[in-house]
N, C-alpha and C positions, 0 to 999 in steps of 0.2 A: 479281365478277373476281378472279384470282389477284393476289397481291401482287407488287410489280415485284422482277425478282431484281436481288441485289447483283452487283456485280462480281466474276469467275470468281475463285473461289481452290479449288485441288483438294482434294478430300476424300479422305483416305488412310484414317482411321479414324474414322468419324463418331459419336463418343461426344456430340456435342452439334452442333447446328445451327450454320452460319457465322454469325457476328455475334450468337450468343445470349449474354445475360448470365445465366449459370447460377450459382447459389447454390453453396456448397463443397459436396463431396460429401457430407457427412454431412448437409447440409440440403436437398437439392436433392427430396427425396421430400416434406419437409413444404412445402417451395414449390410443388410440384407440387398437392399435395392443397389449400393454399389457393386455388390458380388454380382446381382444378376446382370448388370451392364458389363462387366467384364467378361461374363459367358456369352455376350453376343444379345441378350436381350432389349429389345427397343423399347424405352418408357418414355411417353411424351404428355405433358402438361398434367401427370397424376401423380399422387402420393397416397402412400397408407395414412389411415387417420381414426382415431377413437370416435366415435359416433354415438351420442346420447342413446341407449336404450337399444342400439343395434350391433354394439361390439365394434369390431375393426373392420375398415373397409377401404374402398380408394375414392378419394375426391379429386377433382380438377384442381389444377393449381393458374389455369388461365383459361381464355374463352377458347372453344373447340366448335368447330365447324362439322355440321353432318356430312357422314362419308369420310371422314379424316381417320387415319390410322392413330390408334391409341398406345397399343401395347402388341409388339411381335415376339414370340418364341421360337427360334430356330429349333431346328432338331436337335441340332448338338447340344442345346442347352438344357434339353429334358433328362430327366432321369428316367432310365429305363430298367426294368428287371434283369438281374444275372440269370444266368442260364443253367444253374448248378444243381435244380430240382427239375423233376421230372413227373408227371403224373399229379401235380398240383392245379389248382385252379389259378387263372390270370392274377384274381387279387392275391391269392395267398404268395405267390410266387413274387409280386412286387412287394408286399407287405415283409417279406423276409429279407429282401433285397434292401429295402429301407433300414431294417432293423441290422444287419450285417454292416451295412455302411456306417450307421449311427454310432456302433458299439465299436468300430474298428481304431485300432491306435491311431491313426490319422484320418479322421470321418472328410469325407468331399463336399459334404454339405450342411456342416455345422451351423452357418449363419442362417441358412434356410429353414432348416428344423427348429432353429431358437424361435422363429415366429409362429410357429402351429400349435394349435389347441394343447392343453395339457391333458393329462389323464385324468386330472380332477374335473376339467371342462366336460368331457365326454361322460363323466359319472353324473353330473347334472344335468344334461341336455339330452343324451340317449336313452330312450326307453328301455333298450336292452340291458343296459346297465344299472336300470333302477332296482330296489329291493322289491319282492312280491307285493307287499302293501301298499306299493305305488302302481306298480304294473296291473293289478287287478282293477283299477280305478281311468285304465284306456277306454275310450270307445270301443264298442265291437269291431267296427272296420279296421282299427289298427292292430288287432289280434294277430289276424291273418298274415299281412306281412311281417310284423313282430315274430311270429313263429318260423317264417321262412327264415328270416334273417338269422335267428338264433341256430337253425338247422344248417345253414352255412358257414356260419364261425364254428360250430362244433365239426363239421365236416373237413374244414380247412385245418383246424387244431390237429387232430387226428391223423392227417398227410402230413405234417410238418413235424408231428411229435419226435421222430427218430433224429430228425436233423437240429431240432432243439435242444434234445438232450445231449446228442453227441458234442455240440458247441457251448454247453451250459447256460443257455439261454432259457427263461422259463415263458410258461404260458402268457403271463402278464406282458412281460417283453411282447410277444407276438400280436396279441388282442390289442395293446395301444396303436401299433402301426397298422393293424387290419383296419383300425376305425379311420385311421388317417387316409389310407388310401380309399375306403367307403366313401369317406366325405369330400375328396379333394384330386381326385385322380381324373384322367381322360383316355380315352381310346385314340391310338395312336395307327393310321393303316398308312404305311410308306409307299410312295410310288414304286413302279416297276414289278408289282406283284409279289413283293417282300411280305413276311407274315406281320401282321400288326399285333398290338400289344397295350396293355394297360400302362400308362406313364405318367409321371408327376410333370406338370409344366409351372417353372418358377415365376413370381409374381402374378400370374393371372389366377392365382389361387386366392389372392387376397377379395377378390369380387364376390359382392354379395349378390343373393337371388333375387331375380323380380318375375313375375308372371310373363306367358308368352305375350309376344307384341309390345311389351313394356320397357324392353331394356336394349342395351348394345349389342351388337352382331359378332360372334365369335365364328371365325371360319377356320377350317382346317384346310390348309394350303399345301401344297406339293414339298415344300421346305421348312414348315412350322405352323404354330397357330397364330391367328390374327385377330384383335379385338378393333372393332371399327364403330365409331360413332353413329348411333341410329339417328341423331337430330342435332341441333345445336346446343352446347353447354356454355352455362354461363361460369366463372371461377367459384370455386367452393360447393359444386353439386357432385354427389355422390354418383359414380358409374355402377352400373347394374349390369348383371347377364343373366340368362335363364339356363338353369341346370338342367330345364326339361320342362314337358307340360305336365308337372306333378302336382297330384293333389295335396292337400294339408296332411293328411294320413301319411303320406309317402315321405314328404318333407320331414315330419316330426321323426318316423323311424329312422331314415337314412342320412339326415343330416341334423337332426335335432335342433329344429325350429319349426315356427308356421308364419305363414305370411299371409298380408293384406295385398290387395292392389294397389290401394291408397297411401299416400304418404302420410296422411293426418290420421295420428292412431287415435284421436278421440273421434273421429267421422270415419270408420275405415269403410271401404268397399270390398265385396268378396272378391276372393282371387278368381279370377275368370277361368282358372285350371282346375278350381276345387270343385268336388262332387262329395255329395253327403250318403255314403253308401247305405243301401237298404236290406240287403240279404238276409241279415239275422231277422228282419220282421216280415218279409214278403215271402221268402222261400216254404217257412211253415205253413203259409197260409195257402199254399199250392196244393194240389192234390198230387197222389204219387203218379196218375196218369199224365196230368199236366207237366210234372216235372219230367217225365220220360220222354213226351212229346217235344219239350223245348230242349231238351240235352239232344234230340235227334238233329235240331235245326241249329246247334250252337248259341242258343239263348238262355242255358240256364245260369244264373249267376250274373252278377257285375251289375247290379240293380242300383239306381241312384236318382238322387234330386241334386238339380243343379243349380246352387245358389246363386250364380251371376245371370241366369235368365227366368229363376223361379219356374223352371219347368221339371218334369218327370222326365228321365232320358227313354230313348225309342226303344233299348230292351225291357225297361218296365213297361212300357206301354204294349208292347208285345206280349210279355207275361201276362200281365192283366187279362187283357182281351183275349187269350187262350182259357181263360176261366169264364168269359163272358158271352163269348160268341161261336157260331157254328164252326165247323171245320173250314168250310168254304168260306166264310166271312173273314177268319181267321188268317188263312193263308193268301186273300187277297190284301190284307194290311201288311202282312210281311215281306210280300212282294212289292207293292205299292206305297207304303208310308201313307195310306190314308184308307178310310173306312168303306167299305162295298155300297153300303147304304147309308143310314142315318148316323152321323159324328157322335160316337161313344166316348168323346172325351169326358163327358159329365159323369157316364158310367164308372169310366176308371177313375174319376176323381172319388166318387163315393165309395168305390171299394178300398182306394188307398187311405182315405181320410182317418178312420179309426186305427189303422196300422201306425199312420204317422203320428197320431194323438196319443197311441201309446208308445212311441218311441219319445215323444215329449215328454211324457211322465218319466219315462226311464233318466232323461237327461235330468230332470228336478230331483230326482233321487239322487244322483251322481254328484251334483251340486251338494247336496247336505252331507253325504259321505265324506267328499273333498274337504269341506269346510271342518268337519269333525275332525279328520286326519291331521288338518293343516294346525291345529292347535298346540298339537303334541311333538311337530315338527321342528328339527333343530336345523339350519342351512339347508333347506330345501325350497328355498323360494321359486327357485327357477322351474323345479319340477313340478311344484302345484300351479304355479303361473301357466305352464304349457298346459296341464291338465284342464284347467279352468278355461282357457282361450278355447280349447278345441271344443269343450261341450257347449260352449257359448255360442260358437259359431254353429253347431248343429242346431241347437235350440233356436236361434234367430232364424236359420232357414226354414224349419220346420213350421215356426210360426207365420213367417212370412207367406209361405204356401197355405196353411191352412185359413189364413185371414184373408186372402187374396179372392177376389170377385170369381164367382163362377163364370 
């Protein structure tokens, strides 16, 4: 059973749950570490630490060998959703469960919740929380996932409306924990055929993201989640994990940050999972007949430039060749990944260059708009920094491709 709710107190900025006894700010992470260990979480040679320019993360306190277990969260230590709501999404169910626990007369996870981002943190990092004057500056590829996220949140708010009203809880209460779940949860599939669910895993949620192949391994075991060192670590190094092979557009929408694969912020290298989506410039250049043809074979949309390799993705190659080749030549390329006769790569490039130049001009216009809006902004450095960074990545990828040799 969920804990009994405390009497209603409005949550404006939930830095900590209502009624929680929280250690002083400098001690709350130590208190949570001890709390986690009491619940069976294994923590070996790592600790939370503030990292310049990266917020909070985990750093090693001693040398760690490749293959060594760093963290283990047993199933009993996970926070699982209460089952008092039906016909709601797993995310809504877990968000309401967190809300009920943290608003209870005796919260069970107060030391943990004290370490989470505040509502103000989400307001400054999550594009869904930005005012329209900022949201209109996001790159076009961000607009679609942002719209889907907004639709999901609206649907979940509608689904829990009656429960919130009956419990004297506000939409703001729910929205905050919805973002906590969105950015920090895991999917747990227990053994023996039991139903899976979204869960929260204490301490693992300190770990920051790194692209595929550049971070520690996180395994779902039969009895919990395990973090294993991917290489040897010296004392004082940050421990990272991969949230998924996500582009920077998705990282921005769902987690409120953008990443490079290289640790040197002055000379960053492209995120190998990143792509620069091209749908908004390529789809209008395709005839209705070609769009129908591509839709029939599952190649309509999802076009991208890949910054890590400076190449157009295969779907883009297919779409442009549909405009350039005969049906037989195009079908051969779709089936084999190579041209039937002469290599058409230069023809594809010649088709795409004006469109990419158009996109580069669009980026330049947005740099001007961002600079203009930034002059009048108060306390929005993080938002404008994210916008400027993403547009810079897009412009750099376009310039690299356009300047590369044929």
